[in-house]
Structure formats: C-alpha cells, structure tokens
C-alpha positions as CSV (number, residue, x, y, z in Angstrom):
1,X,-31.3,18.7,4.0
2,X,-29.5,21.2,1.8
3,X,-27.6,20.1,-1.3
4,X,-24.3,21.4,0.1
5,X,-24.6,19.2,3.2
6,X,-25.3,16.1,1.1
7,X,-22.2,16.8,-1.1
8,X,-20.1,17.3,2.0
9,X,-21.3,14.1,3.5
10,X,-20.5,12.2,0.3
11,X,-17.1,13.8,0.1
12,X,-16.3,12.9,3.7
13,X,-17.5,9.3,3.1
14,X,-15.3,9.1,0.0
15,X,-12.3,10.4,1.9
16,X,-12.9,7.8,4.7
17,X,-13.1,5.0,2.1
18,X,-10.0,6.1,0.4
19,X,-8.1,6.3,3.7
20,X,-9.3,2.9,4.7
21,X,-8.2,1.4,1.3
22,X,-4.7,3.0,1.7
23,X,-4.4,1.6,5.2
24,X,-5.6,-1.8,3.9
25,X,-2.9,-1.7,1.2
26,X,-0.2,-0.9,3.7
27,X,-1.4,-3.6,6.1
28,X,-1.5,-6.3,3.4
29,X,2.0,-5.4,2.2
30,X,3.1,-5.3,5.9
31,X,1.8,-8.9,6.2
32,X,4.0,-10.0,3.3
33,X,1.4,-9.8,0.5
34,X,3.6,-7.8,-1.9
35,X,1.0,-7.6,-4.7
36,X,-2.4,-7.4,-3.1
37,X,-5.4,-7.7,-5.4
38,X,-8.2,-5.2,-5.5
39,X,-10.4,-7.8,-3.9
40,X,-8.0,-8.2,-1.0
41,X,-7.9,-4.5,-0.5
42,X,-11.7,-4.2,-0.7
43,X,-12.2,-6.9,1.8
44,X,-9.7,-5.5,4.3
45,X,-11.0,-1.9,3.9
46,X,-14.6,-3.2,4.1
47,X,-15.6,-1.4,0.8
48,X,-16.9,-2.8,-2.5
49,X,-14.5,-3.8,-5.2
50,X,-16.0,-1.1,-7.4
51,X,-15.1,1.5,-4.8
52,X,-11.5,0.4,-5.0
53,X,-11.4,0.8,-8.7
54,X,-13.3,4.0,-8.7
55,X,-10.5,5.5,-6.6
56,X,-7.5,3.6,-8.0
57,X,-7.8,2.4,-11.5
58,X,-4.5,0.4,-11.3
59,X,-1.4,-0.1,-9.1
60,X,0.0,3.3,-10.3
61,X,-3.0,5.0,-8.6
62,X,-1.5,4.1,-5.3
63,X,1.8,6.0,-6.0
64,X,0.6,9.4,-4.8
65,X,-0.3,7.9,-1.5
66,X,3.2,6.3,-1.2
67,X,4.8,9.6,-2.0
68,X,3.5,10.9,1.3
69,X,5.9,8.6,3.1
70,X,9.2,10.1,4.3
71,X,11.9,10.3,1.6
72,X,14.3,8.1,3.5
73,X,11.6,5.4,3.7
74,X,11.0,5.6,-0.1
75,X,14.7,5.2,-0.7
76,X,14.7,2.2,1.5
77,X,11.8,0.7,-0.4
78,X,13.6,1.4,-3.7
79,X,16.7,-0.4,-2.5
80,X,14.8,-3.3,-0.9
81,X,12.9,-4.0,-4.1
82,X,15.8,-3.6,-6.5
83,X,17.1,-6.3,-8.7
84,X,20.5,-6.0,-7.0
85,X,19.0,-7.1,-3.6
86,X,17.2,-10.0,-5.3
87,X,20.4,-11.0,-7.1
88,X,22.4,-10.9,-3.8
89,X,19.9,-13.0,-2.0
90,X,19.9,-15.6,-4.7
91,X,23.6,-15.5,-5.7
92,X,25.6,-14.4,-2.7
93,X,23.3,-15.8,0.0
94,X,22.4,-18.8,-2.1
95,X,18.8,-18.7,-1.2
96,X,16.2,-20.5,-3.3
97,X,13.4,-18.5,-5.0
98,X,10.9,-19.1,-2.1
99,X,13.4,-18.2,0.6
100,X,14.6,-15.1,-1.2
101,X,11.0,-14.0,-1.8
102,X,10.2,-14.6,1.9
103,X,13.2,-12.5,2.9
104,X,12.1,-9.7,0.6
105,X,8.7,-9.9,2.1
106,X,10.1,-9.6,5.6
107,X,12.2,-6.6,4.5
108,X,9.2,-4.8,3.0
109,X,7.0,-5.7,6.0
110,X,9.5,-4.1,8.3
111,X,9.6,-1.0,6.2
112,X,5.8,-0.8,6.0
113,X,5.6,-1.1,9.7
114,X,7.6,2.1,10.1
115,X,5.1,4.1,8.0
116,X,3.1,6.7,9.9
117,X,-0.1,5.2,8.5
118,X,-2.2,6.8,11.2
119,X,-1.0,10.2,10.1
120,X,-1.2,9.5,6.4
121,X,-3.0,12.4,4.6
122,X,-5.2,11.2,1.8
123,X,-6.1,13.5,-1.0
124,X,-9.7,13.7,-2.2
C-alpha cells in the first residue's frame, strides 16, 4: 500500500469519528443531557475517550460544529439558554429549580431535534 493511501484512510477514519462524536453530542443534548461528559460522548459515538479529547480539547472545541447550524436556530439556542428565560421560569412561572431545569431541557431538546445533523459538515 502506498503512503498516500494510508494517510487518506486515516484522514477518512478521523473524519468519520469526528462526525460520530458531533452526532453523539447533539443526540445527548437532544435527550436532555445539557452538559454531556467526554465519556458519555465517547460511549455514544463508539470511540475512545482519548479520541474525543484529541479532536475536542474542551467544550469550546464543539463551537465550530455548532456554527454550522442555521443562524435562526443559533439565535433560538441563545434565547433558550439565557438567564432571562431561567429567571422567567423561576419567577414568573414559579417553577422550582428541578422543574425549571427540566423545562429548559425540553426546550433545548426540541431545538436540537430541528438540527440537520445528517447533513452536518464536519471539518477535518
């Protein structure tokens, strides 16, 4: 096998792993796990924990993937996760901490479910 083909195979495998990790992140958030751990992402994506951290050193590493979402959806995420929404759920709606958190989880899950994850382009 030529060296170029081996590199191409590794690059393709890396791209597939990255795409499966991004999909795993979106799936976990869609299920209401708003702060998934690296271990949870690794298990869902069926990759090693080291692979997760090789691609994404921290939570900020996921941001470029999120930027591929439509701008309207990003604005909806921004509003849904704002302190104002939390404050309204707690004060205006008089929800306890657990119920407010569950409500936010459902809002985020609904937003994540609108993502075109199958069409998500992942950079190498």
